[in-house]
C-alpha positions as CSV (number, residue, x, y, z in Angstrom):
1,M,22.2,-39.1,-5.5
2,T,21.5,-35.6,-4.1
3,Q,22.4,-32.2,-5.5
4,T,24.9,-31.8,-2.6
5,S,26.8,-35.1,-3.3
6,K,30.5,-34.8,-3.6
7,T,32.2,-36.8,-6.4
8,L,35.9,-37.7,-6.4
9,G,37.6,-38.5,-9.7
10,V,40.3,-41.2,-10.0
11,I,42.4,-42.3,-13.0
12,L,43.0,-46.0,-12.8
13,A,46.6,-46.7,-13.9
14,G,47.6,-49.5,-11.6
15,G,48.1,-52.2,-14.3
16,A,51.5,-53.6,-15.4
17,S,50.9,-52.8,-19.1
18,Q,51.9,-56.4,-20.0
19,R,49.9,-56.6,-23.3
20,F,51.3,-53.2,-24.3
21,Q,54.9,-54.3,-23.6
22,S,54.5,-57.7,-25.3
23,S,53.2,-56.0,-28.4
24,D,56.7,-54.5,-29.0
25,P,59.4,-56.5,-27.3
26,G,62.0,-54.0,-28.5
27,G,60.2,-51.1,-27.1
28,S,61.2,-48.8,-24.3
29,G,59.6,-50.8,-21.5
30,H,57.9,-47.7,-20.1
31,D,54.5,-47.6,-18.6
32,K,51.8,-47.5,-21.3
33,F,50.2,-44.4,-19.8
34,L,53.6,-42.5,-20.1
35,A,53.8,-43.2,-23.9
36,P,53.9,-40.0,-26.0
37,F,50.4,-39.0,-27.2
38,G,49.8,-35.8,-29.1
39,T,51.6,-32.9,-27.4
40,T,51.9,-34.7,-24.1
41,T,51.6,-38.3,-22.9
42,L,48.6,-40.6,-22.7
43,L,48.3,-39.9,-19.0
44,G,48.7,-36.1,-19.6
45,H,45.9,-36.2,-22.2
46,I,43.6,-38.1,-19.9
47,I,44.3,-35.8,-17.0
48,D,43.4,-32.8,-19.2
49,R,40.1,-34.4,-20.2
50,A,39.2,-35.6,-16.7
51,A,40.2,-32.6,-14.6
52,V,37.6,-30.4,-16.1
53,Q,34.8,-32.8,-15.1
54,V,35.7,-33.2,-11.4
55,D,36.6,-31.0,-8.4
56,L,39.4,-33.3,-7.4
57,L,41.3,-35.9,-9.3
58,L,43.5,-38.7,-7.9
59,L,45.9,-41.0,-9.7
60,N,45.9,-44.7,-8.9
61,V,49.3,-46.1,-9.8
62,N,51.7,-48.7,-8.3
63,G,55.4,-48.8,-8.2
64,D,57.7,-45.7,-7.8
65,P,55.5,-42.6,-7.5
66,A,58.4,-40.4,-8.5
67,R,57.7,-41.1,-12.2
68,V,54.3,-39.4,-12.1
69,E,54.8,-36.8,-9.4
70,D,55.3,-34.0,-12.1
71,Y,51.6,-34.4,-13.1
72,G,50.7,-32.8,-9.8
73,L,48.0,-35.2,-8.7
74,D,47.6,-36.9,-5.3
75,I,48.7,-40.5,-5.8
76,I,47.2,-43.6,-4.3
77,A,48.4,-47.2,-4.7
78,D,46.5,-50.5,-4.6
79,Q,46.2,-51.8,-1.1
80,T,46.6,-55.4,-2.5
81,L,48.5,-56.1,-5.7
82,D,47.4,-58.4,-8.6
83,Q,43.6,-57.8,-8.1
84,G,43.1,-55.7,-11.3
85,P,41.3,-52.4,-11.6
86,L,39.0,-53.2,-8.7
87,A,42.0,-52.8,-6.4
88,G,42.5,-49.3,-7.7
89,L,38.8,-48.5,-7.2
90,M,38.9,-50.0,-3.7
91,A,41.8,-47.6,-2.9
92,A,39.9,-44.7,-4.2
93,L,36.7,-45.6,-2.4
94,T,38.7,-45.9,0.9
95,W,40.3,-42.5,0.3
96,A,37.0,-40.9,-0.6
97,E,35.3,-42.2,2.5
98,Q,38.0,-40.8,4.7
99,K,37.7,-37.4,3.0
100,G,33.9,-37.2,3.1
101,Y,33.1,-37.9,-0.6
102,D,29.9,-39.7,-1.6
103,H,30.9,-41.1,-5.0
104,V,33.9,-42.0,-7.1
105,V,33.9,-41.6,-10.8
106,S,36.6,-43.6,-12.5
107,F,38.7,-42.9,-15.7
108,S,40.7,-45.7,-17.3
109,A,44.3,-44.7,-18.1
110,D,44.1,-46.4,-21.5
111,C,40.9,-44.7,-22.7
112,P,41.7,-41.3,-24.1
113,F,38.5,-40.2,-25.8
114,F,35.9,-40.5,-23.1
115,P,33.2,-37.8,-23.6
116,L,33.2,-34.4,-21.9
117,D,29.7,-35.1,-20.6
118,Y,30.9,-38.4,-19.1
119,R,30.5,-37.5,-15.4
120,T,27.2,-35.6,-15.8
121,R,25.5,-38.4,-17.7
122,L,26.6,-41.0,-15.2
123,E,25.3,-38.8,-12.3
124,A,22.0,-38.3,-14.1
125,A,21.6,-42.1,-14.3
126,V,21.6,-42.5,-10.6
127,Q,19.3,-39.6,-9.7
128,D,16.4,-42.0,-9.1
129,Q,18.0,-43.2,-5.8
130,K,17.4,-46.8,-6.7
131,T,20.4,-47.2,-9.0
132,L,23.7,-47.5,-7.1
133,I,26.2,-47.8,-10.0
134,A,26.3,-46.3,-13.5
135,I,28.7,-47.6,-16.1
136,A,29.6,-46.5,-19.6
137,S,28.5,-48.5,-22.6
138,S,29.3,-48.2,-26.3
139,S,29.6,-50.3,-29.4
140,H,27.1,-52.8,-27.8
141,R,29.4,-53.6,-24.8
142,P,29.7,-52.3,-21.3
143,H,32.9,-50.6,-19.9
144,P,32.6,-51.4,-16.2
145,V,36.0,-49.8,-15.4
146,M,34.5,-46.5,-16.5
147,G,31.8,-45.8,-14.0
148,L,30.3,-43.9,-11.1
149,F,30.4,-45.8,-7.7
150,P,28.9,-44.9,-4.3
151,V,31.4,-44.8,-1.4
152,S,28.8,-46.9,0.5
153,L,29.9,-50.0,-1.4
154,Q,33.5,-49.8,-0.1
155,R,33.0,-52.6,2.4
156,D,31.1,-54.8,0.0
157,L,33.9,-54.4,-2.5
158,A,36.4,-55.3,0.2
159,E,34.6,-58.5,0.9
160,Y,34.4,-59.3,-2.8
161,L,38.1,-58.9,-3.2
162,K,38.9,-60.8,0.0
163,S,37.0,-63.8,-1.4
164,G,39.4,-63.9,-4.4
165,N,37.2,-62.4,-7.0
166,R,38.5,-59.7,-9.3
167,R,36.0,-59.5,-12.3
168,V,34.7,-56.0,-12.5
169,M,31.4,-56.7,-14.3
170,Q,30.6,-59.5,-12.0
171,W,30.9,-57.2,-9.0
172,V,28.8,-54.5,-10.7
173,E,26.1,-57.0,-11.4
174,R,25.7,-57.8,-7.7
175,H,24.1,-54.3,-7.4
176,A,21.4,-52.2,-9.0
177,Y,23.2,-50.5,-11.9
178,K,22.5,-48.8,-15.2
179,K,24.4,-48.7,-18.5
180,V,24.7,-45.2,-19.9
181,V,25.0,-45.7,-23.7
182,W,27.1,-43.4,-26.0
183,D,26.3,-44.1,-29.6
184,D,29.1,-42.6,-31.7
185,K,29.2,-44.2,-35.2
186,E,32.3,-42.4,-36.3
187,R,34.6,-43.4,-33.4
188,D,34.0,-45.4,-30.2
189,P,34.4,-42.8,-27.4
190,F,35.6,-45.6,-25.1
191,F,38.2,-46.9,-27.5
192,N,40.9,-48.4,-25.2
193,I,44.6,-48.9,-25.9
194,N,46.2,-52.3,-25.1
195,T,48.9,-52.5,-27.8
196,R,51.3,-50.2,-29.6
197,A,49.3,-50.7,-32.8
198,E,46.2,-49.4,-31.0
199,L,48.2,-46.5,-29.6
200,A,49.1,-45.6,-33.2
201,Q,45.4,-45.9,-34.2
202,A,44.5,-43.6,-31.4
203,E,47.0,-41.0,-32.6
204,K,45.3,-41.0,-35.9
205,Y,41.9,-40.5,-34.2
206,L,43.4,-37.6,-32.2
207,T,44.8,-35.9,-35.4
208,L,41.3,-36.1,-37.0
209,Q,39.7,-34.8,-33.9
210,Q,42.0,-31.7,-33.9
211,R,41.3,-30.8,-37.5
212,P,39.3,-27.6,-37.9
């Protein structure tokens, strides 16, 4: 990766939030990323945290785009549905290639506490020119949806998805990659929200984070 490389940011919010909805059958039925969080929504919080790390930020979301237009981001949808987060990454890599970007850094729409040095540490991991992909790792496990990906892998990913595969880590492992480890013993910086109980837990983390 060179000093002149251009990196595009994308928030991956293309999922159906099925686990979130099933955790509270009597809930509102709204998208998980539109759930209230702090003084905004989960998506609003993630946008605030991601936007300061990239020059341009896209939002990958499926369905009616009107529900997220007020956030002011360019919106891209999956080219093929039911292929998981890799479909969102594929859409971002395709967009990035058309616009002349070299890399895409991804932000998961259910991970509100990713570090503010997230992009810079991922980029540092691929400076040796031999590593193609850098992914986040914490609590002794990788988070392959949170990573930095070269646009040059767009066609490889297209073939992978065309073959019927959708496992993110399996695709990452096909290439030279590094895990960038964050070791935070107080709170996992890549804590992700799948249920309403985990959303409530994240709210508690947020409150503690904001204390003076």
